[in-house]
C-alpha positions as a Python dict, from the first residue, in 0.01 Angstrom:
ca = {
    (1, 'M'): (0, 0, 0),
    (2, 'I'): (-18, -378, 59),
    (3, 'I'): (-349, -559, 7),
    (4, 'V'): (-399, -900, 179),
    (5, 'I'): (-689, -1122, 79),
    (6, 'F'): (-833, -1358, 345),
    (7, 'S'): (-1074, -1647, 303),
    (8, 'N'): (-1415, -1621, 467),
    (9, 'Q'): (-1317, -1866, 742),
    (10, 'E'): (-993, -1679, 811),
    (11, 'F'): (-1181, -1347, 814),
    (12, 'M'): (-1442, -1476, 1061),
    (13, 'A'): (-1171, -1623, 1287),
    (14, 'K'): (-972, -1302, 1294),
    (15, 'S'): (-1290, -1099, 1356),
    (16, 'L'): (-1380, -1320, 1650),
    (17, 'I'): (-1033, -1274, 1801),
    (18, 'I'): (-1056, -895, 1762),
    (19, 'I'): (-1403, -886, 1929),
    (20, 'L'): (-1279, -1102, 2220),
    (21, 'F'): (-974, -874, 2259),
    (22, 'I'): (-1198, -564, 2273),
    (23, 'I'): (-1427, -721, 2537),
    (24, 'L'): (-1130, -829, 2745),
    (25, 'S'): (-978, -481, 2725),
    (26, 'I'): (-1302, -318, 2842),
    (27, 'L'): (-1332, -556, 3138),
    (28, 'L'): (-968, -499, 3240),
    (29, 'G'): (-1008, -124, 3193),
    (30, 'C'): (-1312, -112, 3422),
    (31, 'G'): (-1133, -308, 3689),
    (32, 'S'): (-831, -81, 3666),
    (33, 'Y'): (-1050, 238, 3689),
    (34, 'E'): (-1212, 118, 4012),
    (35, 'S'): (-891, 12, 4185),
    (36, 'D'): (-604, 242, 4083),
    (37, 'I'): (-711, 525, 3849),
    (38, 'K'): (-895, 808, 4018),
    (39, 'P'): (-944, 1077, 3756),
    (40, 'D'): (-925, 1434, 3866),
    (41, 'A'): (-1273, 1585, 3906),
    (42, 'A'): (-1196, 1848, 3649),
    (43, 'D'): (-1132, 1581, 3387),
    (44, 'S'): (-1413, 1350, 3486),
    (45, 'I'): (-1779, 1334, 3398),
    (46, 'I'): (-1844, 1214, 3751),
    (47, 'T'): (-2000, 1487, 3967),
    (48, 'R'): (-1834, 1539, 4304),
    (49, 'N'): (-1984, 1719, 4597),
    (50, 'D'): (-1741, 1788, 4881),
    (51, 'I'): (-1989, 1995, 5081),
    (52, 'K'): (-2081, 1821, 5402),
    (53, 'E'): (-2453, 1820, 5469),
    (54, 'S'): (-2418, 1843, 5846),
    (55, 'L'): (-2357, 2199, 5970),
    (56, 'S'): (-2238, 2065, 6303),
    (57, 'E'): (-1921, 1940, 6128),
    (58, 'I'): (-1811, 2296, 6044),
    (59, 'E'): (-1864, 2441, 6394),
    (60, 'E'): (-1555, 2602, 6548),
    (61, 'I'): (-1608, 2697, 6910),
    (62, 'F'): (-1367, 2928, 7093),
    (63, 'P'): (-1323, 2857, 7465),
    (64, 'G'): (-1474, 3134, 7674),
    (65, 'S'): (-1706, 3256, 7401),
    (66, 'D'): (-2065, 3274, 7522),
    (67, 'Y'): (-2268, 3134, 7232),
    (68, 'S'): (-2554, 3014, 7452),
    (69, 'S'): (-2641, 3362, 7574),
    (70, 'V'): (-2662, 3492, 7219),
    (71, 'I'): (-2887, 3205, 7115),
    (72, 'R'): (-3113, 3258, 7419),
    (73, 'E'): (-3125, 3632, 7365),
    (74, 'H'): (-3237, 3585, 7004),
    (75, 'S'): (-3463, 3284, 7059),
    (76, 'D'): (-3781, 3493, 7047),
    (77, 'Q'): (-3701, 3652, 6712),
    (78, 'I'): (-3539, 3363, 6520),
    (79, 'P'): (-3779, 3277, 6236),
    (80, 'D'): (-3899, 2917, 6222),
    (81, 'G'): (-3683, 2676, 6030),
    (82, 'M'): (-3356, 2863, 6067),
    (83, 'S'): (-3041, 2658, 6124),
    (84, 'V'): (-2805, 2761, 6406),
    (85, 'T'): (-2430, 2724, 6369),
    (86, 'K'): (-2156, 2834, 6610),
    (87, 'F'): (-1847, 2953, 6422),
    (88, 'R'): (-1558, 3138, 6582),
    (89, 'H'): (-1675, 3488, 6676),
    (90, 'F'): (-2027, 3435, 6539),
    (91, 'V'): (-2351, 3245, 6565),
    (92, 'I'): (-2502, 3207, 6222),
    (93, 'F'): (-2880, 3186, 6186),
    (94, 'S'): (-2965, 3084, 5828),
    (95, 'D'): (-3292, 3025, 5645),
    (96, 'M'): (-3105, 2877, 5346),
    (97, 'N'): (-3045, 2509, 5284),
    (98, 'D'): (-2764, 2341, 5475),
    (99, 'E'): (-2543, 2301, 5170),
    (100, 'L'): (-2543, 2671, 5080),
    (101, 'T'): (-2513, 2772, 5446),
    (102, 'Y'): (-2212, 2545, 5489),
    (103, 'K'): (-2050, 2693, 5175),
    (104, 'L'): (-2100, 3051, 5293),
    (105, 'I'): (-1956, 2980, 5636),
    (106, 'D'): (-1664, 2779, 5494),
    (107, 'N'): (-1580, 3045, 5236),
    (108, 'D'): (-1716, 3395, 5298),
    (109, 'I'): (-1709, 3400, 5677),
    (110, 'R'): (-1397, 3189, 5721),
    (111, 'N'): (-1197, 3378, 5456),
    (112, 'A'): (-1294, 3723, 5588),
    (113, 'S'): (-1210, 3614, 5944),
    (114, 'D'): (-876, 3470, 5842),
    (115, 'A'): (-782, 3769, 5629),
    (116, 'M'): (-860, 4021, 5905),
    (117, 'T'): (-695, 3815, 6180),
    (118, 'N'): (-381, 3723, 5984),
    (119, 'N'): (-303, 4058, 5829),
    (120, 'Y'): (-466, 4356, 6001),
    (121, 'V'): (-618, 4347, 6346),
    (122, 'N'): (-455, 4323, 6689),
    (123, 'K'): (-778, 4312, 6888),
    (124, 'L'): (-1043, 4051, 6813),
    (125, 'P'): (-1416, 4079, 6885),
    (126, 'D'): (-1469, 4019, 7257),
    (127, 'V'): (-1832, 3918, 7229),
    (128, 'V'): (-2014, 3678, 6999),
    (129, 'T'): (-2202, 3843, 6714),
    (130, 'P'): (-2524, 3691, 6567),
    (131, 'V'): (-2534, 3676, 6186),
    (132, 'Y'): (-2871, 3634, 6011),
    (133, 'L'): (-2867, 3505, 5656),
    (134, 'F'): (-3172, 3536, 5431),
    (135, 'E'): (-3222, 3449, 5067),
    (136, 'Q'): (-3561, 3604, 4994),
    (137, 'Y'): (-3592, 3983, 5017),
    (138, 'D'): (-3945, 3976, 5158),
    (139, 'K'): (-3840, 3759, 5454),
    (140, 'Y'): (-3533, 3972, 5507),
    (141, 'K'): (-3735, 4296, 5503),
    (142, 'E'): (-4005, 4159, 5733),
    (143, 'F'): (-3747, 4040, 5985),
    (144, 'V'): (-3566, 4375, 5986),
    (145, 'M'): (-3884, 4576, 6030),
    (146, 'D'): (-4012, 4352, 6309),
    (147, 'N'): (-3692, 4357, 6511),
    (148, 'Y'): (-3492, 4673, 6438),
    (149, 'D'): (-3571, 5040, 6441),
    (150, 'I'): (-3513, 5097, 6071),
    (151, 'D'): (-3760, 5266, 5838),
    (152, 'E'): (-3857, 5067, 5529),
    (153, 'D'): (-3709, 5331, 5301),
    (154, 'D'): (-3375, 5308, 5488),
    (155, 'I'): (-3339, 4932, 5469),
    (156, 'S'): (-3034, 4830, 5269),
    (157, 'P'): (-3140, 4573, 5007),
    (158, 'Y'): (-2832, 4362, 5081),
    (159, 'G'): (-2758, 4379, 5452),
    (160, 'F'): (-2604, 4572, 5741),
    (161, 'Y'): (-2405, 4555, 6062),
    (162, 'K'): (-2597, 4735, 6339),
    (163, 'I'): (-2334, 4835, 6591),
    (164, 'S'): (-2570, 4931, 6873),
    (165, 'K'): (-2727, 4583, 6865),
    (166, 'N'): (-2410, 4401, 6764),
    (167, 'V'): (-2593, 4210, 6491),
    (168, 'I'): (-2528, 4138, 6124),
    (169, 'V'): (-2824, 4080, 5893),
    (170, 'V'): (-2767, 3987, 5528),
    (171, 'R'): (-2990, 3919, 5234),
    (172, 'Y'): (-2763, 3690, 5037),
    (173, 'V'): (-2714, 3769, 4664),
    (174, 'T'): (-2448, 3569, 4483),
    (175, 'W'): (-2268, 3860, 4314),
    (176, 'K'): (-2277, 4114, 4598),
    (177, 'G'): (-2032, 3998, 4865),
    (178, 'S'): (-2240, 4139, 5149),
    (179, 'I'): (-2129, 3873, 5397),
    (180, 'T'): (-1756, 3952, 5372),
    (181, 'H'): (-1844, 4322, 5372),
    (182, 'E'): (-2030, 4304, 5701),
    (183, 'I'): (-1783, 4061, 5866),
    (184, 'T'): (-1506, 4310, 5784),
    (185, 'H'): (-1701, 4584, 5961),
    (186, 'R'): (-1719, 4368, 6274),
    (187, 'F'): (-1344, 4318, 6288),
    (188, 'I'): (-1271, 4687, 6223),
    (189, 'K'): (-1510, 4782, 6503),
    (190, 'A'): (-1318, 4562, 6747),
    (191, 'D'): (-968, 4671, 6640),
    (192, 'F'): (-1008, 5026, 6513),
    (193, 'P'): (-1332, 5162, 6653),
    (194, 'E'): (-1236, 5523, 6578),
    (195, 'A'): (-1197, 5452, 6205),
    (196, 'P'): (-1383, 5718, 6001),
    (197, 'S'): (-1672, 5592, 5794),
    (198, 'W'): (-1499, 5657, 5460),
    (199, 'F'): (-1224, 5415, 5557),
    (200, 'D'): (-1455, 5163, 5726),
    (201, 'E'): (-1681, 5144, 5418),
    (202, 'G'): (-1388, 5142, 5178),
    (203, 'F'): (-1225, 4848, 5356),
    (204, 'A'): (-1549, 4654, 5374),
    (205, 'S'): (-1614, 4722, 5005),
    (206, 'L'): (-1259, 4614, 4921),
    (207, 'N'): (-1323, 4267, 5073),
    (208, 'E'): (-1669, 4216, 4926),
    (209, 'K'): (-1525, 4136, 4580),
    (210, 'A'): (-1192, 3965, 4641),
    (211, 'T'): (-1002, 3641, 4595),
    (212, 'F'): (-865, 3460, 4904),
    (213, 'R'): (-497, 3403, 4837),
    (214, 'N'): (-205, 3332, 5069),
    (215, 'G'): (-417, 3399, 5375),
    (216, 'N'): (-552, 3736, 5260),
    (217, 'L'): (-836, 3873, 5054),
    (218, 'I'): (-697, 4035, 4742),
    (219, 'A'): (-940, 4276, 4579),
    (220, 'D'): (-1076, 4222, 4229),
    (221, 'F'): (-1229, 4463, 3984),
    (222, 'S'): (-1586, 4542, 4092),
    (223, 'W'): (-1899, 4727, 3992),
    (224, 'R'): (-1819, 5002, 4241),
    (225, 'I'): (-1619, 5169, 3966),
    (226, 'I'): (-1942, 5267, 3786),
    (227, 'P'): (-2022, 5585, 3993),
    (228, 'L'): (-1656, 5691, 3961),
    (229, 'R'): (-1672, 5669, 3582),
    (230, 'R'): (-1998, 5858, 3583),
    (231, 'A'): (-1846, 6136, 3797),
    (232, 'I'): (-1543, 6158, 3567),
    (233, 'N'): (-1763, 6181, 3258),
    (234, 'E'): (-1990, 6441, 3419),
    (235, 'N'): (-1697, 6641, 3561),
    (236, 'T'): (-1819, 6592, 3919),
    (237, 'Y'): (-1524, 6389, 4039),
    (238, 'T'): (-1385, 6521, 4367),
    (239, 'G'): (-1041, 6452, 4512),
    (240, 'L'): (-912, 6254, 4808),
    (241, 'K'): (-904, 6544, 5052),
    (242, 'H'): (-1280, 6586, 5005),
    (243, 'L'): (-1337, 6215, 5060),
    (244, 'M'): (-1116, 6185, 5367),
    (245, 'Q'): (-1269, 6491, 5535),
    (246, 'T'): (-1627, 6394, 5458),
    (247, 'N'): (-1861, 6359, 5756),
    (248, 'D'): (-2117, 6081, 5794),
    (249, 'N'): (-2413, 6291, 5683),
    (250, 'E'): (-2249, 6350, 5345),
    (251, 'L'): (-2091, 6006, 5315),
    (252, 'Y'): (-2426, 5834, 5355),
    (253, 'G'): (-2616, 6094, 5154),
    (254, 'K'): (-2687, 6135, 4788),
    (255, 'R'): (-2328, 6053, 4676),
    (256, 'T'): (-2281, 5750, 4896),
    (257, 'S'): (-2215, 5512, 4606),
    (258, 'Y'): (-1947, 5749, 4475),
    (259, 'Y'): (-1769, 5773, 4811),
    (260, 'Y'): (-1782, 5395, 4865),
    (261, 'G'): (-1628, 5345, 4523),
    (262, 'Q'): (-1359, 5606, 4559),
    (263, 'S'): (-1250, 5479, 4899),
    (264, 'R'): (-1252, 5119, 4774),
    (265, 'Y'): (-1032, 5192, 4474),
    (266, 'L'): (-793, 5401, 4682),
    (267, 'L'): (-741, 5104, 4915),
    (268, 'M'): (-720, 4865, 4622),
    (269, 'Y'): (-450, 5087, 4468),
    (270, 'L'): (-258, 5071, 4798),
    (271, 'Q'): (-304, 4695, 4817),
    (272, 'E'): (-171, 4641, 4463),
    (273, 'N'): (135, 4843, 4560),
    (274, 'G'): (194, 4641, 4879),
    (275, 'L'): (107, 4933, 5109),
    (276, 'F'): (-243, 4871, 5241),
    (277, 'E'): (-157, 4663, 5547),
    (278, 'K'): (106, 4919, 5646),
    (279, 'Y'): (-141, 5203, 5594),
    (280, 'Y'): (-409, 5029, 5803),
    (281, 'R'): (-171, 4990, 6098),
    (282, 'N'): (-24, 5339, 6061),
    (283, 'F'): (-369, 5500, 6044),
    (284, 'R'): (-495, 5300, 6343),
    (285, 'D'): (-189, 5359, 6560),
    (286, 'N'): (-155, 5729, 6475),
    (287, 'F'): (-521, 5821, 6458),
    (288, 'N'): (-475, 6089, 6724),
    (289, 'K'): (-224, 6269, 6499),
    (290, 'D'): (-470, 6296, 6205),
    (291, 'N'): (-818, 6153, 6225),
    (292, 'T'): (-869, 6195, 5850),
    (293, 'G'): (-583, 5960, 5758),
    (294, 'I'): (-426, 6209, 5513),
    (295, 'K'): (-92, 6246, 5695),
    (296, 'Q'): (-63, 5870, 5744),
    (297, 'L'): (-136, 5814, 5371),
    (298, 'E'): (134, 6061, 5267),
    (299, 'A'): (380, 5908, 5513),
    (300, 'V'): (321, 5549, 5400),
    (301, 'T'): (337, 5628, 5026),
    (302, 'G'): (604, 5897, 5046),
    (303, 'K'): (386, 6109, 4813),
    (304, 'S'): (181, 6424, 4847),
    (305, 'L'): (-198, 6404, 4838),
    (306, 'K'): (-193, 6598, 4511),
    (307, 'T'): (32, 6335, 4353),
    (308, 'L'): (-182, 6051, 4491),
    (309, 'D'): (-494, 6220, 4353),
    (310, 'A'): (-351, 6216, 4004),
    (311, 'E'): (-225, 5856, 4038),
    (312, 'L'): (-562, 5732, 4170),
    (313, 'L'): (-747, 5897, 3880),
    (314, 'D'): (-511, 5730, 3630),
    (315, 'Y'): (-557, 5400, 3814),
    (316, 'I'): (-939, 5425, 3792),
    (317, 'K'): (-918, 5509, 3424),
    (318, 'S'): (-683, 5216, 3359),
    (319, 'F'): (-966, 4960, 3397),
    (320, 'K'): (-1121, 4884, 3060),
    (321, 'E'): (-1381, 4626, 3171),
}
């Protein structure tokens, strides 16, 4: 170690030089930050907001689509203060703020539309569908009871697609994925109207918790595994044949959450093995050969239903979350 002793005057002079150097560095650094260096938002303390405030900027209008008639038809029932946005096959009526509405259109509705159009359907919706978005349950329930023939006890807490009225109504909850669920129903109705309810609900449930990647929605682990685990633990688990032959009365009855979960994880299993798109098309195009989808499933996988039953059960049990 070398020790150097300075006089007071030398010390003060050197200190002054150091201080001036620090000040100059700060000034030059600030100038450089403003002109050349644009830190990535992830590494910056600066908050960025890329969401446009104007919903008109996200509108995508298809030539020949009659948005005006839908808006006129619903003008008497649109609650005060709702925004109106035309987007592809839909008109979105939202009682949420513009920023959140923009985000839901730009993500949930766009991603579900792109995934269905790019990977599955041949026929697109031929009429515009109104989509109502609510945030508060009381407003959602009041709107449904005032405008649709649904008993209070039968109102889904999260939303629905009413085919006879061609309308989607959603009470938005961040974790639920109801928007992508109902949008999926709309595309299936246009392309595969004969699809049995087990498949329709399984596909919609598949997309409600998924990541948009390479133009498709890839399913993630979801809470719909809970009734399956309960059934396994209670020894009430039933196989795929029972699911695929289930009628609507049973599907939407006491075990509805179980059937939704089982169909979702069957389709997720197919998707992970690169077979779901092929199964969708095979089932749709050969529906008249087997309206349950069992023969198409065996043909696409090259496995018997008994083997698939065992593999699906192992697949469900493999999730440890």
